[in-house]
C-alpha positions as CSV (number, residue, x, y, z in Angstrom):
1,E,-34.4,12.1,1.2
2,A,-32.0,11.0,-1.0
3,G,-29.3,12.5,1.2
4,A,-30.4,10.5,4.0
5,Q,-30.5,7.0,2.3
6,K,-26.9,7.9,1.1
7,I,-26.0,8.8,4.9
8,K,-27.6,5.5,5.9
9,D,-25.7,3.5,3.2
10,F,-22.5,5.0,4.3
11,L,-23.4,4.1,7.9
12,D,-24.3,0.7,7.0
13,G,-20.8,0.1,5.0
14,K,-22.4,-0.1,1.8
15,I,-20.7,3.0,0.1
16,G,-17.6,4.8,0.9
17,W,-16.8,8.5,1.3
18,A,-16.1,8.8,-2.6
19,D,-19.6,7.8,-3.0
20,V,-21.1,10.3,-0.3
21,F,-19.1,13.0,-2.2
22,E,-19.8,11.8,-5.4
23,F,-16.3,11.5,-6.6
24,G,-16.0,9.2,-9.8
25,Q,-13.2,6.7,-10.8
26,Q,-11.8,9.0,-13.1
27,Q,-11.7,11.9,-10.5
28,L,-9.9,9.3,-8.1
29,D,-7.6,8.1,-10.8
30,Q,-6.4,11.7,-11.7
31,L,-5.7,12.6,-7.8
32,A,-3.7,9.3,-7.5
33,E,-1.8,10.7,-11.0
34,M,-1.2,13.9,-9.3
35,G,-0.2,12.1,-6.0
36,Y,2.1,9.8,-8.1
37,L,4.0,12.6,-9.9
38,Q,4.5,14.4,-6.5
39,F,6.0,11.1,-5.1
40,K,8.2,10.7,-8.4
41,Y,9.7,14.0,-8.1
42,G,10.5,13.5,-4.5
43,R,7.9,15.5,-3.1
44,Y,6.9,13.2,-0.4
45,Q,4.9,15.2,2.0
46,D,2.6,16.7,-0.9
47,A,2.2,13.2,-2.2
48,E,1.5,12.2,1.3
49,R,-1.4,14.6,1.5
50,F,-2.9,13.4,-1.9
51,F,-2.7,9.5,-1.0
52,K,-4.0,10.2,2.4
53,I,-7.2,11.8,0.8
54,L,-7.4,9.0,-1.6
55,T,-7.1,6.2,1.3
56,I,-9.9,8.1,3.0
57,L,-12.5,8.4,-0.3
58,D,-11.6,4.8,-1.1
59,W,-10.6,2.8,1.8
60,E,-10.5,-0.7,-0.2
61,N,-8.1,0.7,-3.1
62,Y,-5.0,-1.7,-2.4
63,Y,-2.9,0.8,-4.7
64,F,-3.9,3.8,-2.4
65,H,-2.5,2.2,0.6
66,S,0.4,0.7,-1.0
67,M,1.6,4.0,-2.5
68,L,0.9,5.6,1.1
69,G,3.1,2.9,2.5
70,T,5.8,3.5,0.0
71,I,5.8,7.2,0.5
72,L,5.9,6.9,4.4
73,Q,8.8,4.4,4.3
74,R,10.6,6.7,2.0
75,Q,10.3,9.3,4.7
76,K,11.8,6.6,7.4
77,R,8.3,6.4,9.1
78,D,8.4,2.6,9.5
79,G,5.6,2.1,11.8
80,E,3.3,3.7,9.8
81,A,4.4,2.3,6.7
82,I,3.6,-1.4,8.0
83,V,0.1,-0.2,8.7
84,E,-0.7,1.0,5.3
85,Y,1.4,-2.1,3.6
86,S,-0.8,-4.4,6.0
87,Q,-4.0,-2.2,4.7
88,A,-3.2,-3.0,1.2
89,L,-2.7,-6.6,1.7
90,E,-5.9,-7.0,3.1
91,S,-7.7,-5.7,0.3
92,K,-5.0,-7.5,-2.0
93,S,-3.2,-10.4,-0.3
94,D,-1.1,-11.0,-3.5
95,D,0.4,-7.3,-3.7
96,I,3.9,-8.3,-4.4
97,I,5.0,-4.5,-3.8
98,S,3.4,-4.5,-0.4
99,L,4.9,-7.7,0.9
100,T,8.2,-7.0,-0.3
101,N,8.5,-3.4,1.0
102,R,6.9,-4.6,4.4
103,G,9.4,-7.4,4.4
104,E,12.2,-4.9,4.1
105,I,10.8,-2.8,7.2
106,F,10.6,-5.9,9.4
107,M,14.1,-7.1,8.3
108,K,15.5,-3.7,9.0
109,H,14.1,-3.9,12.7
110,G,15.0,-7.5,12.9
111,W,11.9,-8.8,12.9
112,I,13.2,-11.8,10.8
113,K,10.3,-14.2,11.1
114,N,7.8,-11.8,9.7
115,A,10.3,-10.8,7.1
116,L,10.5,-14.3,5.7
117,Q,6.9,-14.8,5.6
118,D,6.6,-11.7,3.3
119,F,9.6,-12.7,1.2
120,D,8.2,-16.0,0.5
121,K,5.0,-15.0,-0.3
122,A,6.3,-12.4,-2.8
123,I,8.4,-15.0,-4.4
124,S,5.7,-17.8,-4.3
125,L,3.7,-15.0,-6.4
126,D,6.5,-15.2,-9.2
127,P,7.7,-18.5,-9.8
128,K,9.5,-17.6,-13.0
129,G,11.1,-14.7,-11.5
130,E,10.0,-11.9,-13.9
131,N,8.8,-9.5,-11.3
132,K,11.2,-6.9,-10.0
133,L,10.0,-6.9,-6.6
134,A,9.7,-10.2,-6.1
135,N,13.5,-10.7,-7.3
136,R,14.4,-8.0,-4.8
137,S,12.7,-10.1,-2.2
138,R,14.7,-13.2,-3.3
139,I,17.9,-11.0,-2.9
140,L,16.7,-9.8,0.6
141,K,15.9,-13.5,1.6
142,A,19.4,-14.7,0.5
143,Q,20.7,-11.8,2.7
144,L,18.9,-12.9,5.5
145,E,19.8,-16.6,5.1
146,K,23.6,-15.3,5.1
147,Q,23.2,-14.1,8.3
148,K,22.3,-17.1,10.0
């Protein structure tokens, strides 16, 4: 009976896979740490596996999507990275990392309007100029403006 209720709650969107499989936050955090270590040491395929699992277990977690986007971007899989950054931004619209990285991909592919939108939003979230990624957005925006 409890299992049937859990499946019903899952199908109704009340709980996610982590709840179905009884993964606690500590376990998710440990998986994320292991995935980050793989990323840090340049083992992008291994890191990708960790973060793909994490995005399935906790779809709403912006960090998992942002990290997966970063991993995919490092592997030059720009389309997939844009999808992950966009999903991260759906969960947390003020994620400067996802805005800057997605903007950089847009810039690389000549989608200047989209790039400027992301850079402008990242910059607006850091009015004092203290965030490294927002400052990267400032630099990339200035490069675009020089090209005009």
